[in-house]
C-alpha positions as CSV (number, residue, x, y, z in Angstrom):
1,X,141.9,-183.0,109.5
2,X,138.6,-183.9,107.8
3,X,136.7,-180.7,108.6
4,X,139.5,-178.1,108.5
5,X,139.0,-174.9,106.5
6,X,141.6,-173.2,104.4
7,X,142.1,-170.7,107.3
8,X,142.6,-173.4,109.8
9,X,145.4,-174.9,107.7
10,X,147.0,-171.5,107.2
11,X,146.7,-170.7,110.9
12,X,148.5,-174.0,111.9
13,X,151.3,-173.3,109.4
14,X,151.7,-169.5,110.1
15,X,150.5,-169.0,113.6
16,X,153.1,-166.4,114.8
17,X,152.6,-164.3,111.6
18,X,148.8,-164.3,112.0
19,X,149.1,-163.3,115.6
20,X,151.3,-160.4,114.6
21,X,148.6,-159.2,112.2
22,X,146.1,-158.9,115.0
23,X,148.2,-156.0,116.3
24,X,146.9,-154.5,119.6
25,X,143.5,-156.1,119.3
26,X,143.7,-158.3,122.5
27,X,140.3,-159.8,121.9
28,X,141.2,-161.0,118.4
29,X,144.6,-162.3,119.6
30,X,143.0,-164.2,122.5
31,X,140.4,-165.8,120.2
32,X,143.2,-166.9,117.8
33,X,145.2,-168.4,120.6
34,X,142.2,-170.6,121.7
35,X,141.3,-171.5,118.1
36,X,144.9,-172.6,117.5
37,X,144.8,-174.6,120.7
38,X,141.6,-176.4,119.6
39,X,143.1,-177.2,116.2
40,X,146.3,-178.6,117.9
41,X,144.1,-180.7,120.2
42,X,142.2,-182.1,117.2
43,X,145.5,-183.1,115.7
44,X,146.4,-184.8,119.0
45,X,143.1,-186.7,119.0
46,X,143.7,-188.0,115.5
47,X,147.4,-188.8,115.6
48,X,148.2,-189.0,119.3
49,X,151.2,-186.6,119.1
50,X,152.4,-185.5,122.5
51,X,153.8,-182.3,121.1
52,X,150.4,-181.3,119.6
53,X,148.8,-181.9,123.0
54,X,151.4,-179.8,124.9
55,X,151.0,-176.9,122.4
56,X,147.2,-177.1,122.8
57,X,147.4,-176.8,126.6
58,X,150.0,-174.0,126.4
59,X,148.0,-171.9,124.1
60,X,144.7,-172.8,125.8
61,X,146.1,-171.5,129.1
62,X,147.3,-168.3,127.5
63,X,143.9,-167.7,126.0
64,X,142.1,-168.3,129.3
65,X,144.5,-166.1,131.2
66,X,143.9,-163.2,128.7
67,X,140.1,-163.6,128.8
68,X,138.1,-161.5,131.3
69,X,135.7,-163.4,133.5
70,X,132.8,-161.4,132.2
71,X,133.5,-162.2,128.6
72,X,130.9,-164.5,126.9
73,X,133.7,-166.8,125.7
74,X,135.2,-167.3,129.1
75,X,133.3,-170.4,130.2
76,X,133.7,-172.1,126.8
77,X,137.5,-171.5,126.8
78,X,137.7,-172.9,130.4
79,X,135.8,-175.9,129.3
80,X,138.1,-176.6,126.3
81,X,141.2,-176.3,128.5
82,X,139.7,-178.7,131.1
83,X,139.2,-181.3,128.4
84,X,142.8,-180.9,127.2
85,X,144.2,-181.3,130.7
86,X,142.1,-184.4,131.3
87,X,143.5,-185.9,128.1
88,X,147.0,-185.3,129.3
89,X,146.1,-187.1,132.6
90,X,144.9,-190.0,130.6
91,X,148.2,-190.0,128.7
92,X,150.5,-189.5,131.7
93,X,148.6,-190.7,134.7
94,X,149.8,-187.6,136.7
95,X,147.3,-186.6,139.4
96,X,148.2,-183.0,139.1
97,X,146.8,-182.9,135.6
98,X,143.5,-184.4,136.8
99,X,143.3,-182.0,139.8
100,X,143.9,-179.0,137.5
101,X,141.4,-180.3,135.0
102,X,138.7,-180.6,137.8
103,X,139.5,-177.1,139.0
104,X,139.2,-175.6,135.5
105,X,136.0,-177.6,134.9
106,X,134.5,-176.2,138.1
107,X,135.3,-172.7,137.0
108,X,133.6,-173.3,133.7
109,X,130.4,-174.5,135.4
110,X,130.6,-171.8,138.1
111,X,130.8,-169.0,135.5
112,X,127.1,-168.3,136.2
113,X,127.2,-164.8,134.8
114,X,128.0,-166.2,131.3
115,X,126.4,-169.6,131.8
116,X,122.9,-169.2,133.4
117,X,121.2,-172.4,134.6
118,X,119.0,-172.6,131.5
119,X,121.8,-172.1,129.0
120,X,122.0,-174.9,126.4
121,X,125.8,-175.2,126.9
122,X,125.6,-175.9,130.7
123,X,124.8,-179.6,130.3
124,X,128.0,-180.2,128.3
125,X,130.1,-178.4,130.9
126,X,128.5,-180.4,133.7
127,X,129.2,-183.6,131.7
128,X,132.9,-182.7,131.5
129,X,133.1,-182.0,135.2
130,X,131.3,-185.3,136.0
131,X,133.7,-187.2,133.8
132,X,136.7,-185.8,135.6
133,X,135.2,-186.5,139.0
134,X,134.5,-190.1,138.0
135,X,138.2,-190.4,136.9
136,X,139.3,-189.3,140.3
137,X,136.9,-191.7,142.0
138,X,138.3,-194.6,140.0
139,X,141.8,-193.5,140.9
140,X,141.3,-192.8,144.7
141,X,138.1,-194.7,145.6
142,X,136.7,-191.7,147.4
143,X,132.9,-192.0,147.6
144,X,132.4,-188.3,147.8
145,X,133.7,-188.0,144.2
146,X,131.3,-190.7,143.0
147,X,128.3,-189.0,144.8
148,X,129.2,-185.6,143.4
149,X,129.7,-187.0,139.9
150,X,126.2,-188.6,140.0
151,X,124.7,-185.3,141.2
152,X,126.5,-183.3,138.5
153,X,125.6,-185.6,135.6
154,X,122.0,-185.9,136.8
155,X,121.9,-182.1,136.8
156,X,123.2,-182.2,133.2
157,X,120.5,-184.7,132.2
158,X,117.8,-182.4,133.7
159,X,118.9,-179.5,131.5
160,X,115.8,-179.8,129.3
161,X,116.9,-177.2,126.9
162,X,120.2,-178.9,126.0
163,X,120.3,-180.8,122.7
164,X,119.0,-184.4,122.9
165,X,122.5,-185.6,122.0
166,X,124.1,-183.9,124.9
167,X,121.4,-185.0,127.3
168,X,121.8,-188.6,126.3
169,X,125.6,-188.3,126.9
170,X,124.6,-187.2,130.4
171,X,122.4,-190.2,130.8
172,X,125.1,-192.7,129.8
173,X,127.5,-191.1,132.2
174,X,125.0,-191.2,135.0
175,X,124.0,-194.8,134.3
176,X,127.5,-196.0,134.7
177,X,127.9,-194.1,138.0
178,X,124.6,-195.3,139.4
179,X,125.6,-198.9,138.7
180,X,128.9,-198.3,140.5
181,X,126.8,-197.2,143.5
182,X,124.5,-200.2,143.2
183,X,121.4,-198.0,142.6
184,X,119.9,-200.2,139.9
185,X,116.4,-198.9,140.3
186,X,117.3,-195.3,139.5
187,X,119.6,-196.5,136.7
188,X,116.7,-198.4,135.1
189,X,114.3,-195.5,135.3
190,X,116.9,-193.2,133.7
191,X,117.8,-195.7,131.0
192,X,114.1,-195.8,129.9
193,X,113.9,-192.0,129.8
194,X,117.1,-191.9,127.7
195,X,115.9,-194.5,125.2
196,X,112.6,-192.5,124.9
197,X,114.7,-189.5,123.9
198,X,116.8,-191.3,121.3
199,X,114.3,-190.7,118.4
200,X,114.8,-186.9,119.0
201,X,118.5,-187.1,118.0
202,X,118.8,-185.8,114.5
203,X,121.9,-187.5,112.9
204,X,122.0,-185.2,109.8
205,X,122.5,-182.2,112.0
206,X,125.8,-183.6,113.3
207,X,129.2,-183.4,111.6
208,X,131.3,-186.5,111.0
209,X,133.2,-186.2,114.2
210,X,130.0,-185.8,116.2
211,X,128.6,-188.9,114.5
212,X,131.5,-190.9,115.9
213,X,130.4,-189.6,119.3
214,X,126.8,-190.6,118.6
215,X,127.9,-194.2,117.9
216,X,130.3,-194.3,120.8
217,X,127.9,-193.0,123.5
218,X,124.7,-194.8,122.3
219,X,126.2,-198.3,121.8
220,X,125.4,-200.2,124.9
221,X,122.6,-198.0,126.2
222,X,119.9,-200.5,125.1
223,X,121.7,-203.6,126.3
224,X,122.4,-202.0,129.7
225,X,118.7,-201.0,130.0
226,X,117.7,-204.6,129.3
227,X,120.0,-205.9,132.0
228,X,118.7,-203.3,134.4
229,X,115.1,-204.4,133.7
230,X,116.0,-208.0,134.6
231,X,118.1,-206.9,137.6
232,X,115.1,-205.0,139.0
233,X,112.8,-208.0,138.4
234,X,110.6,-206.3,135.8
235,X,110.4,-209.4,133.7
236,X,111.4,-210.5,130.2
237,X,108.7,-208.5,128.4
238,X,109.8,-205.2,129.9
239,X,113.4,-206.1,129.3
240,X,112.8,-206.9,125.6
241,X,110.6,-203.9,125.0
242,X,113.3,-201.5,126.2
243,X,116.0,-203.4,124.4
244,X,114.1,-203.5,121.1
245,X,113.1,-199.9,121.3
246,X,116.7,-198.8,121.9
247,X,118.3,-201.0,119.3
248,X,115.6,-200.2,116.7
249,X,116.1,-196.4,117.2
250,X,119.9,-196.7,117.1
251,X,119.7,-198.7,113.8
252,X,117.4,-196.2,112.1
253,X,119.4,-193.3,113.5
254,X,122.7,-194.6,112.1
255,X,121.3,-195.8,108.8
256,X,119.4,-192.5,108.4
257,X,116.6,-194.5,106.9
258,X,113.6,-194.3,109.2
259,X,110.8,-196.3,107.5
260,X,108.2,-194.7,109.8
261,X,109.2,-191.3,108.7
262,X,109.0,-192.4,105.0
263,X,105.5,-193.7,105.6
264,X,104.6,-190.4,107.3
265,X,105.9,-188.4,104.4
266,X,103.9,-190.5,101.9
267,X,100.6,-190.2,103.9
268,X,101.0,-186.7,105.5
269,X,103.7,-184.8,103.7
270,X,103.0,-181.4,105.4
271,X,103.0,-182.9,108.9
272,X,106.2,-184.8,108.1
273,X,107.9,-181.6,106.9
274,X,106.8,-179.9,110.2
275,X,108.2,-182.8,112.2
276,X,111.6,-182.8,110.4
277,X,111.9,-179.0,110.7
278,X,111.2,-179.1,114.4
279,X,113.7,-182.0,114.8
280,X,116.4,-180.1,113.0
281,X,115.7,-177.0,115.2
282,X,115.9,-178.9,118.5
283,X,119.3,-180.4,117.5
284,X,120.8,-177.2,116.3
285,X,123.9,-176.3,118.5
286,X,123.7,-173.3,120.7
287,X,124.8,-170.1,119.0
288,X,127.7,-168.0,120.2
289,X,125.5,-165.4,122.0
290,X,126.4,-162.3,123.9
291,X,124.6,-160.9,127.0
292,X,122.4,-162.5,129.6
293,X,119.2,-161.2,128.0
294,X,120.1,-162.7,124.6
295,X,121.1,-165.9,126.2
296,X,117.8,-166.1,128.1
297,X,115.9,-165.5,124.8
298,X,117.9,-168.3,123.1
299,X,117.2,-170.7,126.0
300,X,113.5,-169.8,125.9
301,X,113.4,-170.6,122.1
302,X,115.0,-173.9,122.7
303,X,112.5,-174.9,125.4
304,X,109.6,-173.8,123.1
305,X,111.0,-175.8,120.2
306,X,111.3,-179.0,122.3
307,X,107.7,-178.5,123.5
308,X,106.5,-178.1,119.9
309,X,108.3,-181.2,118.8
310,X,106.8,-183.3,121.6
311,X,103.4,-182.0,120.7
312,X,104.0,-182.8,117.0
313,X,105.0,-186.4,117.9
314,X,101.9,-186.8,120.1
315,X,99.7,-185.6,117.1
316,X,101.4,-188.1,114.8
317,X,100.8,-191.0,117.3
318,X,97.1,-190.2,117.2
319,X,96.9,-190.9,113.4
320,X,95.7,-194.2,112.1
321,X,98.7,-196.6,111.7
322,X,101.2,-194.4,113.5
323,X,100.5,-195.3,117.1
324,X,104.0,-196.8,117.4
325,X,105.8,-193.8,115.9
326,X,108.9,-193.2,118.0
327,X,108.2,-196.4,119.9
328,X,109.5,-200.0,119.6
329,X,107.5,-203.2,119.3
330,X,105.2,-204.3,122.1
331,X,105.7,-207.7,123.7
332,X,102.6,-209.0,121.9
333,X,104.1,-207.9,118.5
334,X,107.4,-209.6,119.3
335,X,105.7,-212.8,120.3
336,X,103.8,-212.8,116.9
337,X,107.2,-213.1,115.2
338,X,107.8,-216.5,116.9
339,X,105.2,-218.5,114.9
340,X,107.8,-220.1,112.6
341,X,110.3,-220.8,115.4
342,X,111.7,-219.6,118.7
343,X,113.5,-216.3,119.0
344,X,116.5,-216.2,121.4
345,X,118.0,-212.8,122.4
346,X,121.4,-213.1,124.0
347,X,122.3,-210.1,126.1
348,X,125.8,-209.7,127.7
349,X,126.7,-206.7,129.8
350,X,129.0,-206.2,132.8
351,X,126.0,-206.4,135.0
352,X,124.7,-209.8,133.9
353,X,124.3,-212.2,130.9
354,X,121.0,-213.7,129.9
355,X,119.1,-215.4,127.1
356,X,115.5,-214.2,126.7
357,X,113.5,-216.8,124.9
358,X,110.4,-216.0,122.9
359,X,107.9,-218.7,121.9
360,X,104.3,-218.5,120.8
361,X,103.1,-219.0,124.3
362,X,105.7,-217.7,126.7
363,X,108.6,-215.3,127.4
364,X,111.4,-216.8,129.6
365,X,114.6,-215.4,131.0
366,X,117.5,-217.9,131.2
367,X,120.4,-216.5,133.2
368,X,123.8,-217.4,131.7
369,X,126.4,-217.2,134.4
370,X,128.9,-219.1,132.3
371,X,128.8,-216.4,129.6
372,X,130.4,-213.5,131.5
373,X,131.3,-210.2,129.8
374,X,134.9,-210.6,131.1
375,X,135.2,-214.0,129.3
376,X,133.5,-212.7,126.2
377,X,135.9,-209.8,125.9
378,X,138.9,-212.2,126.4
379,X,137.7,-214.4,123.5
380,X,137.0,-211.4,121.3
381,X,140.4,-209.8,122.0
382,X,142.2,-212.9,120.9
383,X,141.0,-212.1,117.3
384,X,141.0,-215.8,116.4
385,X,139.4,-215.3,113.0
386,X,142.2,-213.2,111.7
387,X,144.4,-216.2,111.0
388,X,147.5,-216.3,108.8
389,X,149.0,-219.4,107.2
390,X,151.6,-219.7,110.0
391,X,149.1,-219.6,112.9
392,X,146.0,-221.1,111.3
393,X,146.4,-224.5,113.0
394,X,146.8,-222.9,116.5
395,X,143.8,-220.6,115.9
396,X,141.6,-223.4,114.6
397,X,142.3,-225.3,117.8
398,X,141.6,-222.3,119.9
399,X,138.4,-221.6,118.0
400,X,137.2,-225.1,118.8
401,X,137.7,-224.2,122.5
402,X,135.7,-221.0,122.0
403,X,132.8,-222.9,120.4
404,X,132.9,-225.3,123.3
405,X,132.7,-222.4,125.8
406,X,129.8,-220.9,123.8
407,X,128.1,-224.3,123.8
408,X,128.2,-224.9,127.5
409,X,127.8,-221.3,128.5
410,X,124.8,-220.5,126.2
411,X,123.6,-222.6,123.3
412,X,123.2,-225.9,125.0
413,X,121.2,-224.5,128.0
414,X,119.0,-222.6,125.5
415,X,118.3,-225.6,123.3
416,X,117.7,-227.8,126.3
417,X,115.1,-225.3,127.5
418,X,113.5,-225.3,124.1
419,X,113.5,-229.1,124.0
420,X,115.4,-229.1,120.7
421,X,116.6,-232.7,120.2
422,X,118.6,-234.5,117.5
423,X,116.4,-235.6,114.5
424,X,117.0,-238.3,111.9
425,X,116.7,-235.7,109.2
426,X,117.6,-232.1,109.1
427,X,114.3,-231.5,107.4
428,X,112.6,-232.2,110.7
429,X,114.7,-229.8,112.9
430,X,113.0,-226.8,114.5
431,X,114.1,-223.3,113.6
432,X,115.7,-220.9,116.0
433,X,116.4,-217.2,115.4
434,X,119.4,-215.8,117.3
435,X,119.8,-212.1,118.1
436,X,123.1,-211.4,119.9
437,X,123.5,-208.0,121.4
438,X,126.6,-206.0,122.3
439,X,129.5,-208.4,122.9
440,X,127.5,-211.3,121.6
441,X,126.6,-209.5,118.3
442,X,128.9,-211.6,116.2
443,X,128.9,-214.9,118.1
444,X,128.3,-218.0,115.9
445,X,125.7,-219.6,118.0
446,X,124.8,-222.0,115.1
447,X,128.3,-223.4,115.1
448,X,128.7,-223.9,118.9
449,X,129.3,-227.5,120.1
450,X,131.6,-230.1,121.5
451,X,133.5,-231.7,118.6
452,X,134.8,-234.4,120.8
453,X,131.3,-235.7,121.7
454,X,128.4,-237.1,119.7
455,X,125.9,-235.2,117.6
456,X,123.7,-234.3,120.5
457,X,126.5,-231.9,121.6
458,X,126.3,-229.6,118.6
459,X,123.8,-226.9,117.7
460,X,123.7,-227.9,114.0
461,X,122.2,-231.3,114.8
462,X,119.5,-229.8,117.1
463,X,118.2,-226.8,115.3
464,X,118.3,-224.8,112.0
465,X,119.7,-221.5,113.1
466,X,119.0,-218.1,111.6
467,X,119.9,-214.6,112.8
468,X,118.2,-211.2,113.0
469,X,119.7,-207.9,114.1
470,X,116.4,-206.9,115.8
471,X,113.0,-208.5,116.2
472,X,111.6,-205.6,114.2
473,X,113.9,-206.5,111.3
474,X,112.5,-210.0,111.4
475,X,108.9,-208.6,111.5
476,X,109.8,-206.5,108.4
477,X,111.1,-209.5,106.5
478,X,108.0,-211.5,107.4
479,X,105.5,-208.8,106.5
480,X,107.2,-208.0,103.2
481,X,105.2,-210.0,100.5
482,X,107.4,-212.5,98.8
483,X,107.5,-212.8,95.0
484,X,105.7,-215.7,93.3
485,X,107.3,-219.1,93.7
486,X,109.3,-219.7,90.5
487,X,107.6,-221.7,87.8
488,X,108.2,-222.8,84.2
489,X,106.2,-219.7,83.1
490,X,107.8,-217.3,85.4
491,X,111.3,-218.5,86.6
492,X,113.3,-216.5,89.0
493,X,116.1,-214.2,87.8
494,X,119.6,-214.5,89.2
495,X,122.5,-212.0,88.9
496,X,126.0,-213.3,89.7
497,X,128.5,-210.6,90.4
498,X,132.2,-211.5,90.6
499,X,135.4,-209.5,91.3
500,X,138.3,-211.9,90.7
501,X,140.7,-208.9,90.7
502,X,140.3,-206.1,93.3
503,X,141.3,-202.7,92.0
504,X,143.2,-200.2,94.1
505,X,141.3,-197.7,96.3
506,X,141.1,-194.0,95.5
507,X,144.2,-192.1,96.4
508,X,144.4,-191.2,100.1
509,X,146.7,-189.0,102.1
510,X,150.1,-190.4,103.0
511,X,149.2,-190.5,106.7
512,X,146.0,-192.3,106.1
513,X,146.4,-194.8,103.3
514,X,143.8,-197.4,102.3
515,X,145.0,-201.0,101.7
516,X,143.8,-202.9,98.7
517,X,142.2,-206.3,99.7
518,X,143.7,-209.4,98.1
519,X,142.4,-210.7,94.7
520,X,139.8,-213.4,94.7
521,X,140.6,-215.7,91.7
522,X,138.4,-218.4,93.1
523,X,135.3,-216.4,92.4
524,X,135.3,-217.6,88.7
525,X,135.1,-221.2,89.9
526,X,132.3,-220.2,92.3
527,X,130.4,-218.6,89.4
528,X,130.7,-221.7,87.3
529,X,129.6,-224.1,90.0
530,X,126.6,-221.9,90.9
531,X,125.5,-221.8,87.3
532,X,125.8,-225.6,87.1
533,X,123.9,-226.1,90.3
534,X,121.0,-223.8,89.2
535,X,120.8,-225.3,85.8
536,X,118.0,-224.2,83.6
537,X,115.5,-223.5,86.4
538,X,116.3,-219.8,86.4
539,X,117.4,-217.0,84.2
540,X,121.0,-216.2,84.9
541,X,123.0,-213.0,84.2
542,X,126.7,-212.7,85.1
543,X,128.6,-209.5,85.8
544,X,132.4,-209.6,86.1
545,X,134.2,-206.5,87.4
546,X,131.0,-204.3,87.0
547,X,130.5,-200.7,88.1
548,X,127.9,-199.8,90.6
549,X,125.4,-198.3,88.1
550,X,125.2,-201.4,85.9
551,X,124.9,-203.6,88.9
552,X,121.9,-201.7,90.3
553,X,120.2,-202.0,87.0
554,X,120.4,-205.8,87.2
555,X,119.4,-205.8,90.9
556,X,116.1,-204.2,90.0
557,X,115.2,-207.2,87.8
558,X,116.6,-210.1,89.9
559,X,115.2,-212.3,92.6
560,X,118.5,-213.7,93.7
561,X,121.7,-211.6,93.9
562,X,125.0,-213.6,94.3
563,X,128.1,-211.5,95.1
564,X,131.5,-213.0,95.2
565,X,133.7,-210.0,96.2
566,X,135.0,-208.1,99.2
567,X,132.9,-206.1,101.6
568,X,133.7,-202.9,103.4
569,X,132.2,-201.4,106.6
570,X,132.1,-197.7,107.4
571,X,132.3,-197.4,111.2
572,X,130.8,-193.9,111.2
573,X,128.0,-194.0,108.6
574,X,126.9,-197.6,108.0
575,X,124.7,-196.6,105.1
576,X,128.0,-196.2,103.2
577,X,129.1,-199.8,103.9
578,X,128.8,-202.1,101.0
579,X,130.5,-204.3,98.5
580,X,133.7,-203.5,96.6
581,X,133.1,-203.2,92.8
582,X,135.0,-200.9,90.5
583,X,134.5,-197.7,88.6
584,X,133.5,-197.7,85.0
585,X,136.4,-197.8,82.6
586,X,137.1,-194.4,81.0
587,X,139.5,-194.5,78.0
588,X,142.9,-195.8,79.2
589,X,142.5,-194.9,82.9
590,X,142.8,-197.8,85.3
591,X,139.6,-198.5,87.3
592,X,139.5,-197.8,91.0
593,X,137.3,-199.3,93.8
594,X,133.7,-198.2,93.8
595,X,131.4,-199.2,96.6
596,X,127.9,-200.6,96.1
597,X,126.6,-199.0,99.3
598,X,123.7,-200.1,101.4
599,X,122.2,-196.6,100.8
600,X,122.3,-197.1,97.0
601,X,120.9,-200.6,97.3
602,X,118.1,-199.4,99.6
603,X,117.2,-196.6,97.1
604,X,117.0,-198.9,94.1
605,X,113.3,-200.0,94.8
606,X,114.1,-203.8,94.7
607,X,110.5,-205.1,94.4
608,X,111.7,-208.6,93.3
609,X,114.4,-209.0,95.9
610,X,114.3,-212.4,97.7
611,X,117.8,-213.8,98.4
612,X,121.1,-212.0,98.6
613,X,124.1,-214.3,98.9
614,X,127.2,-212.4,99.9
615,X,130.1,-214.7,99.5
616,X,133.9,-214.5,100.3
617,X,133.7,-211.2,102.2
618,X,133.2,-210.4,105.9
619,X,129.7,-209.1,105.3
620,X,128.3,-209.9,108.8
621,X,131.4,-208.9,110.7
622,X,131.9,-206.0,113.1
623,X,135.0,-206.0,115.3
624,X,134.9,-202.4,116.6
625,X,133.8,-202.7,120.2
626,X,132.1,-199.3,120.4
627,X,130.1,-200.3,117.3
628,X,129.0,-203.6,118.7
629,X,125.3,-202.9,118.3
630,X,124.7,-205.7,115.8
631,X,123.2,-203.7,113.0
632,X,126.4,-202.3,111.7
633,X,127.3,-204.7,108.9
634,X,126.6,-205.2,105.2
635,X,124.2,-208.2,105.7
636,X,121.7,-206.2,107.8
637,X,122.0,-203.4,105.3
638,X,120.8,-205.7,102.5
639,X,117.9,-206.6,104.8
640,X,117.0,-203.0,105.1
641,X,117.2,-202.8,101.3
642,X,114.4,-205.3,101.0
643,X,116.0,-208.8,100.7
644,X,113.9,-211.3,102.7
645,X,117.0,-213.6,103.1
646,X,120.6,-212.6,103.3
647,X,123.5,-215.1,103.5
648,X,126.9,-213.7,104.6
649,X,130.1,-214.5,106.5
650,X,131.3,-213.4,109.9
651,X,134.8,-213.5,108.5
652,X,136.5,-214.4,105.2
653,X,136.6,-218.0,104.2
654,X,138.8,-220.2,102.0
655,X,138.2,-219.9,98.2
656,X,137.6,-223.6,97.8
657,X,135.2,-223.7,100.7
658,X,133.3,-220.7,99.3
659,X,132.8,-222.7,96.1
660,X,131.7,-225.8,97.8
661,X,129.2,-224.1,100.1
662,X,127.7,-222.1,97.3
663,X,127.4,-225.2,95.1
664,X,125.7,-227.2,97.8
665,X,123.4,-224.3,98.7
666,X,122.0,-223.8,95.2
667,X,121.7,-227.5,94.6
668,X,119.7,-227.9,97.8
669,X,117.6,-224.8,97.1
670,X,116.6,-226.2,93.8
671,X,115.6,-229.5,95.3
672,X,113.4,-227.7,97.8
673,X,111.6,-225.8,95.0
674,X,111.7,-222.6,97.1
675,X,108.4,-223.7,98.7
676,X,108.7,-221.5,101.7
677,X,111.1,-219.3,103.8
678,X,112.4,-222.4,105.6
679,X,113.9,-223.7,102.3
680,X,116.6,-221.0,102.2
681,X,117.7,-221.4,105.8
682,X,117.7,-225.2,105.4
683,X,119.7,-225.1,102.2
684,X,122.5,-223.2,103.9
685,X,122.3,-225.4,107.0
686,X,122.8,-228.5,104.9
687,X,125.6,-227.0,102.9
688,X,127.6,-226.0,106.0
689,X,127.0,-229.2,107.8
690,X,128.3,-231.1,104.8
691,X,131.6,-229.2,105.0
692,X,131.7,-229.5,108.8
693,X,131.4,-233.3,108.6
694,X,134.2,-233.9,106.1
695,X,137.4,-235.2,107.5
696,X,139.4,-232.5,105.8
697,X,137.5,-229.6,107.5
698,X,136.0,-231.1,110.7
699,X,138.7,-229.6,113.0
700,X,139.1,-226.4,111.0
701,X,136.1,-224.3,112.1
702,X,137.6,-221.1,110.7
703,X,136.6,-222.4,107.3
704,X,132.9,-223.2,108.0
705,X,131.7,-221.6,111.2
706,X,131.2,-218.1,109.7
707,X,128.3,-218.8,107.3
708,X,125.1,-217.2,108.6
709,X,121.5,-216.8,107.4
710,X,119.7,-213.6,108.2
711,X,116.0,-213.1,107.5
712,X,112.5,-214.6,107.3
């Protein structure tokens, strides 16, 4: 248990003994029973042991039975027991467990004497009741359960003094229910209100387990709002604005790196301190308080704190340069990002699938009925990119079918709409930026095509494709001033980092071990070929098996950073995602893995950063469905750190192919003389097409379809 105290561990191991020490103190005994039940339930949540769940319910029931209804802890203990019973229903499917869970949840809500209507905890208890009513509706189909669930979760959303996190949970529950009812208008209005509340969630005030809930509940909110905007005929501009605002806030929340807050701190430090203090206060969980008068005072303080925060944000928005604080890009700002090529946002939800196309003179919605969420999930669940030697042939064949589906369902209709046609030379192809959301966040649009047909039936012969996690990220890359074009007097500096041998991870518990990724001996060949391709046109520094500190020193001085190593993603805190290096050698002690994290890179003040080439590792991959908002990978993290161009892989590739692609990329980049941003995207495009066209690899897309360019 990550957050367990020494007492918690001792209580789990010596429960009967500790209960006996409580003597005749019934209040203390009852509290210990419930605390023990909660600890057992946490063990069940982590490991799935049925015995832990049964002990949690047994001791939870005992605690509730021994608690007087007027006790201030009564409603909370009922609430905990209801959650445990619902979990048993989800495990066993027995209706009696669900019925009892609903009964207990109602009692928790109805305990008005200890949960007044303006109490901050009321929203959470209403959410739990709404969840259970939805489960019964899905099981029985009774409309009265659906209607009551909507009423209950809407009541929770309207608890203005609940924490923003709890209120947004309420909104996600209500959104799902309203869509089930077909009330898309109400659902859209609620989604906009919820997204406007997102900036008020303060990630640093939540513990690690709550951060998981943040990711789980917020993922999909923006994509759903986008679909609802289109479903209610509000047009592509409104759909994009709500999508971009939601995704942008989610990214900054999870990365804990809000550039707007950093700018505010630099310009108005006192106002920024006031804002952060108010934000922390609003997100502070409700205290364990006794008595209706004290509870009322606490509720009043929460309402006042929210009002002060809203007033503070309004004051900030009146300052020069801060009009968009807590807001996303406007449609006009998004359109200004399409001057170098079209932007295509592909949004897939259970409601509908669409491509929203942005050009310099128009916004257009292109419905994609052939790209359903059901089909997308089927393809994703096949996990075709995780191929072993024994099934690689079968999975390559299946992946060609996936690329064909993606071509006909999405990419071809989009390129036809944009009038992107085959050109005699790749130098003449138009640029297209793809931004997949949700289920489409890791789709290789650039590799889609019909391999059995001619060149007109493949994306790579009709456009030079790049990617961006959000349009705001593309704007950031564009606005960041590039360094001077390399010359004889001031050549670029390149650092090449290789990890031929991957050290073991730091020791973990026996129940939760970490696996050591395979070694990458091919990285030495890759380094040699890159050095040869670059020649004498740049200064080159090589680092083999470096530690994080020495690598950061070199990053501060380089224009191009080439990493040939493994990547790792942290599903809870993406700012800890990064690249696997190793600890510095100390005497005879063997080195262990050390992570060059996104957070460390972003704090390194990389004023020269231009191109980050992240080879061999799955740096642009995110397989966790609940984390499907596209920003959660190492590539986008390096963008946040300041690199205008980042090249990565959606999944690991073959060592020989890594060498060939890197060699071709740097050779082509040198010929282009780095004359503009297009040169970087074009260099990767040509390198991958060269591999794709070879007889050896043509029908093996798992070796070339994963290479992606993010950035300007």
